[in-house]
C-alpha positions as MATLAB code, in Angstrom:
seq = 'MDEEILRSGCAAQPDPYPGEVLLRGNSWVRRHPWRADTALALLLFALSLDEVPRGPAGTALALICVNALIAATVIPRRRFPVAAFATAAAFGALQITLGQQPGSIPPVPALQPSMTDLAIPVLLYTLAAHRPRRISVAGLTVCLIGAAVAVSQWAPAHRAYPGIPLLAAAVALGGSALVAWVLGDSVAYRHRRIQYASLQERAARLEAERDAQARIAAAAERARELQEKRARVVDESAARLRRIERDLHDGAQVRLTALAMSLGEIKENLEQDLDGEHTLALLGAAHRNAKETLAELRDLARGIHPAVLDRGLGAALSLLAETSPIPVDLAVGAGVGAGLGVGAGERPSPAIEAIAYFCAAELVANAAKHSGAARITIDVHEQEGRLLMTVTDDGNGGARPDPARGSGLAGLRERVQSVDGRLDVTSPPGGPTAVTVELPRHA';
ca = [
       0.154   -0.011   -0.153;
       2.773    2.846    0.586;
       4.677    1.998   -2.523;
       1.841    2.506   -4.452;
       1.129    5.984   -2.767;
       4.571    6.935   -2.949;
       4.346    5.917   -6.964;
       0.818    7.166   -7.158;
       2.535   10.703   -5.617;
       5.745   10.893   -7.760;
       3.185   10.426  -11.061;
       1.093   12.967  -10.478;
       4.347   15.638   -9.861;
       5.254   17.969  -13.342;
       7.942   15.428  -14.297;
      11.116   17.310  -15.476;
      11.813   15.287  -17.745;
       9.290   14.248  -20.486;
      11.705   12.890  -22.390;
      12.583    9.983  -20.588;
       9.771    8.088  -22.434;
      11.709    7.693  -25.072;
      14.908    6.476  -23.201;
      13.718    4.371  -20.431;
      16.803    2.220  -21.355;
      19.074    4.798  -20.537;
      19.117    5.695  -16.929;
      22.281    8.008  -17.230;
      20.700   10.115  -19.543;
      17.345    9.666  -16.586;
      19.531   10.741  -14.305;
      22.052   13.594  -15.493;
      20.150   15.135  -18.287;
      21.988   18.455  -18.204;
      25.497   16.451  -19.097;
      23.274   14.630  -21.371;
      22.286   17.927  -23.779;
      25.505   19.979  -22.327;
      27.395   16.248  -24.410;
      24.723   17.159  -26.947;
      26.347   20.486  -28.106;
      29.534   19.495  -27.933;
      28.965   17.135  -30.467;
      27.227   19.684  -32.393;
      29.730   22.445  -32.441;
      32.585   19.559  -32.682;
      30.354   18.458  -35.942;
      31.183   22.295  -37.473;
      34.274   22.673  -36.852;
      34.856   20.846  -40.432;
      32.913   23.716  -41.699;
      35.438   26.334  -41.277;
      36.335   27.561  -44.006;
      40.304   28.342  -44.309;
      40.381   32.059  -44.662;
      41.665   34.694  -42.385;
      41.542   33.822  -38.249;
      39.276   36.525  -37.512;
      36.689   35.166  -40.300;
      36.968   31.091  -38.774;
      36.964   32.619  -34.865;
      33.756   34.318  -35.973;
      31.954   32.041  -37.631;
      33.471   29.285  -34.620;
      31.914   31.623  -32.119;
      28.630   31.611  -34.028;
      28.293   27.989  -33.943;
      29.098   27.578  -30.621;
      26.481   29.675  -29.133;
      23.893   28.223  -31.605;
      25.196   24.732  -30.028;
      24.270   26.427  -26.345;
      20.850   27.031  -26.635;
      20.796   23.399  -26.541;
      22.053   22.991  -22.868;
      19.120   24.611  -21.090;
      16.923   23.594  -23.341;
      14.520   20.974  -20.878;
      14.760   24.546  -18.281;
      13.789   27.356  -20.306;
      13.144   25.713  -23.611;
      10.703   28.726  -25.708;
      13.887   31.225  -24.319;
      16.278   28.403  -25.889;
      14.403   28.014  -29.271;
      13.856   31.498  -30.024;
      17.407   32.202  -29.644;
      18.522   29.367  -31.896;
      15.129   31.016  -34.453;
      16.828   33.620  -34.574;
      20.354   32.865  -35.330;
      18.966   30.509  -38.202;
      16.694   33.879  -39.620;
      19.581   35.432  -39.233;
      21.794   32.976  -41.139;
      18.686   32.729  -43.855;
      18.930   36.106  -44.133;
      22.991   37.283  -44.326;
      24.557   34.056  -43.974;
      23.648   32.657  -47.813;
      22.857   35.280  -50.164;
      21.491   34.897  -54.013;
      22.727   36.798  -57.174;
      26.279   39.602  -55.928;
      24.861   40.712  -52.577;
      28.294   39.343  -50.493;
      27.555   36.884  -47.701;
      28.782   37.313  -44.203;
      31.362   34.489  -43.385;
      30.113   34.177  -39.580;
      26.836   33.068  -40.528;
      27.356   30.652  -42.832;
      24.798   27.396  -42.348;
      26.797   24.359  -40.688;
      26.059   21.523  -38.553;
      24.902   24.091  -35.780;
      21.699   24.371  -36.875;
      20.454   20.446  -36.273;
      19.498   22.262  -32.949;
      17.168   23.722  -34.125;
      14.804   20.424  -35.166;
      16.248   19.242  -31.197;
      15.209   22.588  -29.699;
      11.345   22.078  -31.094;
      11.636   18.462  -30.300;
      11.980   19.900  -26.784;
       9.744   22.435  -27.079;
       6.466   20.083  -28.394;
       6.908   17.869  -24.813;
       7.233   20.777  -22.483;
       5.236   23.060  -23.637;
       1.020   23.703  -24.504;
       0.892   22.321  -28.128;
      -0.777   25.991  -28.890;
       3.348   27.361  -28.676;
       4.638   24.216  -29.960;
       2.280   24.876  -33.155;
       4.118   28.151  -33.417;
       7.359   26.740  -32.976;
       6.899   24.499  -35.682;
       4.917   27.181  -37.971;
       8.449   28.939  -37.709;
      10.965   25.945  -38.548;
       8.237   25.608  -41.877;
       8.281   29.014  -42.644;
      11.922   29.049  -42.544;
      12.457   25.993  -44.099;
      10.537   27.465  -47.479;
      12.869   30.196  -47.336;
      15.803   29.152  -46.784;
      15.142   26.867  -49.761;
      13.937   29.272  -52.379;
      16.535   31.176  -51.377;
      19.601   28.785  -51.743;
      18.369   26.311  -54.048;
      18.701   28.610  -56.964;
      22.713   29.438  -56.570;
      23.648   26.344  -55.367;
      26.609   27.666  -54.350;
      26.930   26.245  -50.525;
      25.871   22.618  -51.372;
      25.610   22.543  -55.256;
      24.217   19.313  -57.054;
      21.730   18.498  -54.527;
      18.375   18.964  -55.526;
      15.327   21.768  -54.873;
      12.981   19.237  -54.034;
      15.458   17.204  -51.936;
      16.332   20.575  -49.642;
      12.492   21.186  -49.397;
      11.960   17.519  -47.795;
      14.566   17.760  -45.872;
      14.314   21.183  -43.888;
      11.008   20.812  -43.901;
      11.095   16.901  -43.264;
      13.194   17.327  -40.105;
      10.923   20.605  -37.954;
       8.269   18.116  -38.722;
       9.835   14.623  -37.536;
      11.115   16.945  -34.516;
       7.434   18.248  -33.791;
       5.548   14.705  -34.242;
       8.714   12.870  -31.849;
       7.960   15.803  -29.445;
       4.233   16.425  -29.352;
       4.019   12.175  -28.657;
       6.182   12.310  -25.802;
       3.653   15.083  -24.228;
       0.954   12.981  -25.104;
       2.590    9.924  -23.203;
       3.157   12.581  -20.789;
      -0.167   13.645  -20.195;
      -1.905   10.479  -20.088;
       0.427    9.651  -17.645;
      -1.044   12.603  -15.632;
      -4.117   12.158  -15.925;
      -3.802    8.486  -15.424;
      -1.858    9.576  -11.623;
      -5.336   12.031  -11.424;
      -7.147    9.443  -11.233;
      -6.009    6.827   -9.236;
      -5.240    9.891   -6.868;
      -9.029   10.769   -7.007;
      -9.919    6.881   -6.809;
      -7.985    6.915   -3.856;
      -8.949   10.186   -2.097;
     -12.802    8.868   -3.126;
     -12.114    5.475   -1.106;
     -10.563    7.415    1.381;
     -13.514    9.665    2.043;
     -15.764    6.325    1.806;
     -14.199    4.968    5.082;
     -13.878    8.037    6.274;
     -17.468    8.044    6.093;
     -17.862    4.285    7.108;
     -15.539    4.752    9.874;
     -17.833    7.235   11.422;
     -20.649    5.301   10.946;
     -19.392    2.967   12.683;
     -18.644    5.417   15.928;
     -21.817    6.475   15.764;
     -23.597    2.712   15.788;
     -20.950    2.462   18.333;
     -21.972    4.846   20.580;
     -25.894    4.688   19.894;
     -25.048    0.572   20.892;
     -23.096    1.850   24.228;
     -26.598    3.838   25.220;
     -28.509    1.240   24.205;
     -26.768   -1.383   26.078;
     -26.431    1.327   29.819;
     -30.161    0.833   28.968;
     -30.629   -2.130   29.401;
     -27.705   -2.747   32.140;
     -30.164    0.129   34.068;
     -33.616   -2.028   32.844;
     -31.845   -5.592   33.807;
     -30.996   -4.280   37.382;
     -34.165   -2.260   38.187;
     -35.918   -5.409   36.830;
     -34.027   -7.220   39.478;
     -35.028   -5.064   41.983;
     -38.726   -5.368   41.185;
     -37.945   -9.303   41.567;
     -36.712   -9.186   44.844;
     -39.391   -6.469   45.550;
     -42.239   -9.413   44.767;
     -40.258  -11.585   46.477;
     -40.308   -9.635   49.867;
     -43.538   -8.619   49.679;
     -45.357  -10.965   47.963;
     -44.357  -14.402   48.077;
     -41.640  -14.031   51.476;
     -44.693  -13.013   54.078;
     -46.849  -15.914   52.590;
     -43.963  -18.070   53.379;
     -43.840  -16.485   56.855;
     -47.846  -16.495   57.709;
     -47.366  -20.175   56.212;
     -44.523  -21.042   58.433;
     -46.602  -19.383   61.169;
     -49.599  -21.294   60.678;
     -47.900  -24.999   60.806;
     -46.132  -24.539   63.662;
     -49.244  -23.389   65.624;
     -51.084  -27.033   64.392;
     -48.078  -28.748   65.720;
     -48.179  -27.054   69.354;
     -51.607  -27.553   69.069;
     -51.654  -31.262   67.763;
     -48.926  -31.470   70.966;
     -51.368  -30.280   73.125;
     -55.016  -31.913   71.775;
     -56.036  -28.546   72.083;
     -59.397  -27.620   69.790;
     -60.043  -29.935   66.608;
     -62.024  -27.308   64.505;
     -58.977  -24.680   65.444;
     -56.741  -26.932   63.852;
     -58.205  -27.518   60.624;
     -59.179  -23.964   60.142;
     -55.010  -23.514   60.523;
     -54.676  -26.162   57.993;
     -57.386  -24.383   55.802;
     -55.542  -21.731   55.530;
     -52.250  -22.846   55.544;
     -53.132  -24.712   52.589;
     -54.641  -21.812   50.779;
     -51.117  -20.104   51.993;
     -49.005  -22.950   50.521;
     -51.390  -22.460   47.015;
     -51.376  -18.729   46.463;
     -47.967  -18.683   47.516;
     -47.248  -21.499   44.643;
     -48.790  -19.050   42.221;
     -47.527  -16.130   42.542;
     -44.219  -17.831   42.039;
     -45.231  -19.254   38.964;
     -46.262  -15.955   38.091;
     -43.192  -14.254   38.880;
     -40.718  -17.204   37.031;
     -43.292  -16.788   33.697;
     -42.110  -13.313   34.143;
     -38.761  -14.001   34.282;
     -38.622  -16.646   31.503;
     -42.070  -18.472   30.364;
     -41.117  -21.982   30.640;
     -43.651  -22.865   27.001;
     -40.230  -20.850   24.910;
     -38.977  -23.922   25.645;
     -40.857  -25.366   23.419;
     -40.460  -22.341   20.838;
     -41.960  -19.063   19.944;
     -44.848  -20.375   18.206;
     -45.725  -22.311   21.257;
     -45.442  -19.995   23.360;
     -48.020  -17.330   21.268;
     -50.305  -19.956   20.834;
     -50.285  -20.443   24.676;
     -50.733  -15.934   24.456;
     -53.666  -16.332   22.366;
     -55.725  -18.958   24.258;
     -55.075  -17.073   27.819;
     -55.723  -13.698   26.263;
     -59.198  -11.918   27.384;
     -59.359  -10.275   23.440;
     -59.354  -13.012   20.486;
     -56.639  -13.552   18.700;
     -55.724  -14.732   15.193;
     -51.707  -15.890   14.953;
     -49.881  -16.823   12.312;
     -46.593  -18.447   12.116;
     -44.337  -18.736    9.170;
     -42.289  -21.475    8.562;
     -38.234  -21.582   10.435;
     -40.311  -19.630   13.525;
     -42.687  -21.932   14.343;
     -41.110  -24.203   16.101;
     -43.385  -27.130   17.946;
     -46.909  -26.107   15.640;
     -45.308  -28.236   13.162;
     -45.581  -24.887   10.768;
     -41.792  -24.972    9.929;
     -38.535  -27.096   10.152;
     -35.869  -24.408    9.718;
     -33.784  -23.118   12.436;
     -34.721  -21.679   15.659;
     -34.178  -18.021   16.460;
     -32.000  -17.821   19.529;
     -33.566  -18.028   23.026;
     -32.819  -14.397   23.384;
     -34.738  -13.409   20.191;
     -37.674  -15.703   21.283;
     -37.658  -14.338   24.485;
     -37.648  -11.069   22.896;
     -40.412  -11.458   20.253;
     -42.653  -13.134   23.089;
     -42.481  -10.037   25.908;
     -43.078   -7.415   23.078;
     -45.842   -9.545   22.489;
     -47.403  -10.431   25.536;
     -46.872   -6.207   26.420;
     -48.591   -5.429   22.984;
     -52.008   -7.876   23.417;
     -52.125   -6.560   27.359;
     -51.966   -2.982   26.277;
     -54.722   -3.689   23.733;
     -56.779   -5.369   26.235;
     -56.253   -2.371   28.363;
     -56.317    0.593   26.259;
     -58.226    0.193   22.957;
     -61.254   -1.131   23.569;
     -60.426   -3.708   20.614;
     -62.809   -6.624   19.480;
     -59.755   -8.591   17.618;
     -56.358   -9.154   17.671;
     -53.425  -10.368   15.194;
     -50.224  -11.251   15.333;
     -48.204  -12.497   12.114;
     -44.884  -14.024   12.902;
     -42.748  -14.350    9.606;
     -38.852  -14.549    8.103;
     -38.396  -11.709    6.001;
     -34.624  -11.691    4.538;
     -33.182  -13.617    7.230;
     -34.697  -11.781    9.917;
     -37.654  -11.993   12.274;
     -40.607   -9.731   11.751;
     -43.304   -9.394   14.255;
     -46.805   -7.543   13.718;
     -49.289   -7.467   16.043;
     -52.239   -4.775   14.986;
     -55.842   -4.150   16.563;
     -58.856   -2.693   15.195;
     -58.892   -0.849   18.400;
     -59.608    2.991   18.847;
     -55.844    3.836   17.975;
     -53.718    6.696   19.013;
     -50.801    5.332   20.785;
     -46.996    6.898   20.737;
     -44.402    5.632   22.531;
     -43.977    8.218   24.927;
     -41.439    7.638   27.320;
     -42.963   10.278   29.739;
     -46.179    8.267   29.793;
     -44.283    5.789   31.443;
     -42.496    2.258   29.905;
     -44.931    0.666   27.862;
     -44.316    1.186   24.007;
     -40.578    3.451   24.400;
     -39.460    0.139   26.782;
     -40.036   -2.247   23.928;
     -38.519   -0.279   22.169;
     -35.418    0.341   23.802;
     -35.603   -3.818   24.110;
     -35.373   -4.144   20.305;
     -33.123   -1.731   19.725;
     -30.792   -3.098   22.479;
     -30.523   -6.169   20.032;
     -30.464   -4.367   16.640;
     -33.729   -4.448   16.154;
     -36.660   -1.822   15.027;
     -40.059   -1.179   16.554;
     -42.316    0.606   14.831;
     -45.440    1.808   15.597;
     -49.040    3.101   12.819;
     -51.799    3.677   15.573;
     -53.667    7.286   13.767;
     -57.107    7.978   15.548;
     -59.257    5.552   15.175;
     -57.481    2.954   14.429;
     -56.454    0.372   13.839;
     -53.060    0.417   15.573;
     -50.299   -1.984   13.648;
     -46.885   -2.384   15.889;
     -44.052   -3.930   13.957;
     -41.070   -5.734   15.643;
     -38.010   -6.553   13.563;
     -35.234   -8.629   14.953;
     -32.163  -10.403   14.157;
     -32.505  -14.304   14.358;
     -29.398  -14.379   16.528;
     -28.763  -11.575   19.630;
];
């Protein structure tokens, strides 16, 4: 990953040497562009020395100086391509106008054409490779105009290069300019493609980073919500345990104490062989206390975890429907109807079954107490790997999950959300009321 970022970051930077696209095999040239250009300038200058005419020393020295200046324009071509090309083109224009003139006008010896004029195509190539196309096209136009003027002016005289046909001269001068421009423009085009590809890669990477940051933010928000829900569930569990302790203390414990006292008094009466009728009355009271205590403990245990849930959610809901004070229509889909023979799929986890059962029990109790409904419908089925339960009644409507009015629907919603579920209430005034509970199959 770090190597990809490094490569993309490097590719996005402007390349100071576009010509390296054509010179990938020459690592020395890529590492030392100034030295390579200096060597090229020295080569052009050395080739021009063979063309220095025999004659006065001043004329030869002037011609050598002009050739050296033209060759030197190659050295800064990568850093200052426009200035270098303009300088070489200016020398070329002077050579065309003053160096080789037809007729009886004497030419300027120091401005004779030489091999150093090859610097102009090299500079045109650099201009096309380093600068926008409108600038390079202007440079190509200058070269073609100069070539046309040179051919028309030099070819009729045939003084410098006798025997060269007019067409060959035109092809040599104009063709060299066109070839240099095409090569440079192709390098610029390939360089632009590399830059565009790097920009696209960077844009894609930034988009991926932005998506990752959005997912991280969403995950952090989700974690915060789960922490809050878990804290509420823990508080509810603690409150439920306190309520169970209070019920045991105020209900079953009191009855068991009264039972123990009654049994103790019966024992004393039997030991002392006292009044039999009083003993029978005490036995009847003790028997009633024992039955009431058992019923209360059974209800308390059912509130913690109904034993019928061990047979499956379908069986538990069926028992709930049978004991409801309002007629209940029950429909249990495949996969959640264990114990009813309506589905052989894998059962939801016990915690999910318990939440679904207690939600159904609370909603049935609410409908019986507040809605005035004549019938309730419970529909439980599996949808896209989740448990979906809908409890509908034909009552007065107007139900709202308002925490300020007590636990009720708000407590159910918090219990459902604690396992990444969802509870929706639709209850317009006048009814009907439909509560949909969506739960995962496993907590």
